[in-house]
C-alpha positions as CSV (number, residue, x, y, z in Angstrom):
1,M,0.0,0.0,0.0
2,S,1.5,3.4,-1.0
3,S,2.0,6.0,1.6
4,P,-0.3,9.0,1.7
5,I,0.7,12.0,-0.4
6,T,2.1,15.0,1.3
7,P,1.1,18.6,0.5
8,A,4.5,19.3,-1.0
9,E,4.2,16.2,-3.2
10,R,0.8,17.2,-4.3
11,E,2.0,20.6,-5.3
12,Q,4.8,19.1,-7.3
13,L,2.4,16.7,-9.1
14,M,0.0,19.5,-9.9
15,A,2.7,21.7,-11.3
16,R,4.2,18.9,-13.3
17,H,0.7,18.1,-14.8
18,A,-0.2,21.6,-15.7
19,P,-1.5,21.6,-19.3
20,A,1.3,23.9,-20.6
21,R,4.0,21.7,-19.0
22,I,2.4,18.5,-20.3
23,A,2.2,19.9,-23.8
24,K,5.9,21.1,-23.7
25,R,7.1,17.7,-22.4
26,L,5.2,15.8,-25.0
27,A,6.4,18.1,-27.8
28,Q,10.0,17.4,-26.8
29,G,9.4,13.6,-27.0
30,P,10.7,10.9,-24.7
31,S,14.3,11.4,-23.6
32,Q,16.7,8.6,-24.5
33,N,18.1,6.5,-21.6
34,Y,21.4,4.8,-21.9
35,L,21.4,3.1,-18.4
36,R,21.4,-0.4,-20.0
37,D,24.5,0.5,-22.0
38,F,26.3,1.8,-19.0
39,I,25.4,-1.2,-16.8
40,Y,26.4,-3.5,-19.6
41,G,29.8,-1.9,-20.2
42,A,30.6,-1.3,-16.5
43,I,29.8,-4.8,-15.2
44,D,31.5,-6.5,-18.1
45,G,34.6,-4.3,-17.9
46,A,35.0,-5.0,-14.2
47,I,34.3,-8.7,-14.5
48,T,36.5,-9.5,-17.5
49,T,39.4,-7.4,-16.3
50,F,39.2,-9.0,-12.8
51,A,38.8,-12.4,-14.4
52,I,42.2,-11.8,-16.0
53,V,43.7,-10.8,-12.6
54,A,42.1,-13.7,-10.8
55,G,43.1,-16.2,-13.5
56,V,46.7,-15.0,-13.5
57,A,46.7,-15.1,-9.7
58,G,45.3,-18.6,-9.8
59,A,48.0,-19.7,-12.3
60,G,50.7,-18.1,-10.2
61,L,52.0,-15.8,-13.0
62,S,53.8,-12.5,-12.5
63,A,52.2,-9.1,-12.0
64,T,53.7,-8.0,-15.4
65,V,51.5,-10.5,-17.1
66,V,48.5,-9.1,-15.2
67,I,49.2,-5.6,-16.5
68,V,49.9,-6.6,-20.1
69,L,46.8,-8.9,-20.4
70,G,44.6,-6.4,-18.4
71,L,45.4,-3.4,-20.6
72,A,45.0,-5.5,-23.7
73,N,41.6,-6.6,-22.5
74,L,40.6,-3.0,-21.6
75,L,41.3,-1.7,-25.1
76,A,40.4,-4.7,-27.3
77,D,37.4,-6.0,-25.4
78,G,36.1,-2.5,-24.6
79,F,36.2,-1.6,-28.2
80,S,34.7,-4.9,-29.3
81,M,31.8,-4.4,-26.9
82,A,31.3,-0.8,-28.1
83,V,31.2,-1.9,-31.7
84,S,28.9,-4.8,-30.9
85,N,26.5,-2.5,-29.1
86,Y,26.6,0.0,-31.9
87,L,25.7,-2.6,-34.5
88,G,23.0,-4.1,-32.3
89,V,21.3,-0.7,-31.7
90,R,21.7,0.2,-35.4
91,A,20.1,-3.1,-36.4
92,E,17.1,-2.4,-34.1
93,N,16.7,1.1,-35.6
94,Q,17.0,-0.4,-39.2
95,L,14.4,-3.0,-38.4
96,R,12.0,-0.3,-37.1
97,D,12.5,1.7,-40.2
98,K,11.9,-1.3,-42.4
99,T,8.7,-2.3,-40.6
100,R,7.5,1.3,-40.8
101,R,7.9,1.3,-44.6
102,Q,6.2,-2.1,-44.8
103,E,3.2,-1.0,-42.8
104,M,2.9,2.2,-44.9
105,R,2.9,0.1,-48.0
106,E,0.3,-2.3,-46.7
107,I,-1.9,0.6,-45.7
108,A,-1.7,2.0,-49.2
109,L,-2.4,-1.3,-50.9
110,Y,-5.0,-2.8,-48.6
111,P,-6.4,-0.3,-46.1
112,E,-9.4,-2.4,-45.2
113,G,-7.2,-5.2,-43.9
114,E,-5.0,-2.8,-41.9
115,R,-8.1,-1.1,-40.5
116,E,-9.4,-4.5,-39.3
117,E,-6.1,-5.2,-37.6
118,V,-6.5,-2.0,-35.6
119,R,-10.0,-3.1,-34.7
120,Q,-8.8,-6.5,-33.5
121,I,-6.0,-4.9,-31.5
122,F,-8.3,-2.7,-29.5
123,L,-11.0,-5.4,-29.3
124,T,-8.5,-7.5,-27.3
125,K,-7.9,-4.5,-25.1
126,G,-11.6,-4.5,-24.0
127,F,-13.1,-1.9,-26.3
128,E,-16.3,-2.6,-28.2
129,G,-19.3,-1.1,-29.9
130,A,-19.3,2.6,-30.6
131,A,-16.2,3.3,-28.5
132,L,-14.2,0.7,-30.5
133,E,-15.3,2.2,-33.9
134,S,-14.5,5.7,-32.7
135,I,-11.0,4.6,-31.8
136,V,-10.5,2.8,-35.1
137,D,-11.7,5.9,-37.0
138,T,-9.4,8.2,-35.1
139,I,-6.3,6.1,-35.5
140,T,-6.9,5.3,-39.2
141,G,-7.6,8.9,-39.9
142,D,-4.0,9.8,-39.3
143,E,-1.4,7.7,-41.2
144,R,1.5,8.4,-38.8
145,L,-0.7,7.5,-35.8
146,W,-1.9,4.4,-37.7
147,V,1.6,3.2,-38.5
148,D,2.8,3.9,-35.0
149,T,0.0,1.9,-33.6
150,M,0.9,-1.1,-35.8
151,L,4.6,-0.8,-34.8
152,Q,3.8,-0.9,-31.1
153,D,0.8,-3.2,-30.9
154,E,1.4,-5.6,-33.8
155,H,5.2,-5.8,-34.0
156,G,6.1,-5.0,-30.4
157,L,8.6,-2.3,-31.4
158,T,9.3,1.0,-29.6
159,L,8.9,4.3,-31.5
160,E,12.1,5.8,-30.2
161,S,15.4,5.4,-32.1
162,P,18.3,5.7,-29.7
163,S,21.6,6.9,-31.0
164,A,23.9,3.9,-31.9
165,Y,26.9,6.2,-31.5
166,K,25.9,7.3,-28.0
167,A,25.1,3.8,-26.9
168,A,28.5,2.6,-28.1
169,A,30.3,5.5,-26.4
170,V,28.6,5.0,-23.1
171,T,29.4,1.3,-23.2
172,F,33.1,2.0,-24.0
173,V,33.6,4.7,-21.4
174,A,31.8,2.5,-18.7
175,F,34.0,-0.5,-19.7
176,I,37.2,1.4,-19.5
177,S,36.4,3.3,-16.3
178,L,35.2,0.3,-14.2
179,G,37.5,-2.2,-15.9
180,A,40.6,-0.2,-15.0
181,L,39.9,-0.5,-11.2
182,P,41.2,-4.1,-10.8
183,L,44.4,-3.1,-12.5
184,L,45.1,0.0,-10.4
185,P,47.1,-1.8,-7.6
186,F,49.4,-3.4,-10.2
187,L,49.9,-0.1,-12.2
188,V,50.7,1.7,-9.0
189,N,53.3,-0.9,-8.1
190,A,54.8,-0.7,-11.6
191,M,55.2,3.0,-11.2
192,S,56.2,3.1,-7.5
193,A,58.4,0.0,-7.1
194,G,56.1,-2.3,-5.1
195,V,54.5,0.3,-2.8
196,I,51.5,-2.0,-2.4
197,A,52.4,-5.2,-0.6
198,Q,49.3,-7.3,-1.6
199,P,48.1,-6.0,-5.0
200,Y,45.8,-9.0,-5.6
201,L,44.0,-8.3,-2.3
202,Y,43.5,-4.6,-3.2
203,S,42.4,-5.6,-6.7
204,C,39.7,-7.8,-5.1
205,L,38.5,-4.9,-2.9
206,L,38.4,-2.4,-5.7
207,T,36.5,-4.8,-7.9
208,G,34.0,-5.4,-5.1
209,V,33.6,-1.7,-4.6
210,S,33.0,-1.2,-8.3
211,F,30.3,-3.9,-8.3
212,V,28.6,-2.3,-5.3
213,L,28.7,1.2,-6.8
214,V,27.3,0.1,-10.2
215,G,24.6,-1.9,-8.5
216,A,23.6,1.0,-6.2
217,A,23.5,3.4,-9.1
218,K,21.3,1.0,-11.0
219,G,19.0,0.6,-8.0
220,A,18.7,4.4,-7.7
221,Q,17.9,4.8,-11.4
222,V,15.2,2.1,-11.5
223,G,13.7,3.0,-8.1
224,S,14.6,-0.3,-6.3
225,S,16.6,-0.8,-3.2
226,R,20.2,0.3,-3.6
227,W,21.4,-2.2,-1.1
228,V,19.6,-5.1,-2.8
229,A,20.8,-4.1,-6.3
230,A,24.4,-3.6,-4.9
231,L,24.3,-7.0,-3.3
232,E,22.9,-8.7,-6.4
233,T,25.7,-7.2,-8.6
234,L,28.4,-8.0,-6.1
235,L,27.2,-11.7,-5.9
236,M,27.0,-12.1,-9.6
237,G,30.3,-10.4,-10.3
238,G,32.0,-12.3,-7.4
239,A,30.8,-15.6,-8.9
240,A,32.4,-14.8,-12.2
241,A,35.6,-13.8,-10.5
242,L,35.7,-17.1,-8.5
243,L,35.1,-19.0,-11.6
244,A,38.0,-17.3,-13.3
245,Y,40.3,-17.9,-10.3
246,G,39.3,-21.6,-10.2
247,V,40.0,-22.0,-14.0
248,G,43.4,-20.4,-13.6
249,Y,44.3,-22.5,-10.5
250,G,43.2,-25.7,-12.2
251,L,45.1,-24.9,-15.4
252,N,48.2,-24.1,-13.4
253,G,47.9,-27.5,-11.7
254,L,47.6,-29.3,-15.0
255,I,50.6,-27.4,-16.5
256,A,52.8,-27.9,-13.5
């Protein structure tokens, strides 16, 4: 059960839903959200880089190997993920454009059939009789609205076209930023002649902190518990790290 609204909250809601502000907000269109791309890049960057650290630790190899493999992973895998995300978002946008053209063509060639599709869509939503026919007339009276309805309700596509370049950039920056944390103790040691006595331990701590921060940020953005989201991310990332360490340790035993 939701808590009762406070006078201040009511004022904010009334101001936000003033006709002029609603019209302005709708005219601007929905804002693009790249949270998924950030989470995708950040978690994968931290996990894959720490997987290298843990695997090398399990195999008993030198810190130099950690730095070389870790930096190579940051650049190569980060760029690969950014490119993959770019191509994926671009493919979704191209599919939306293709489907839009297809629907426009079908409306031009066989409007009666497309009109019946709109009728069936809203019939399944509970509309009937005069209300149903009024909705059908309104939607089919505007070709753009008609096509948008078919995209959403028939094909399950969104109307927004996120920027593939921005999605790729967010993924790459998040990957590099979070993926660098597990390497920091080793880089500091390389520049300061072993000032950190236990770099693997600090790498574990920094990786855990990165998981917690990303999870908490995700929880704040989606309106869920920050602690639960942080714990979930920490557990999943920790499981991947343990798996990498176990593989490295096992391979070291086989080679030795």
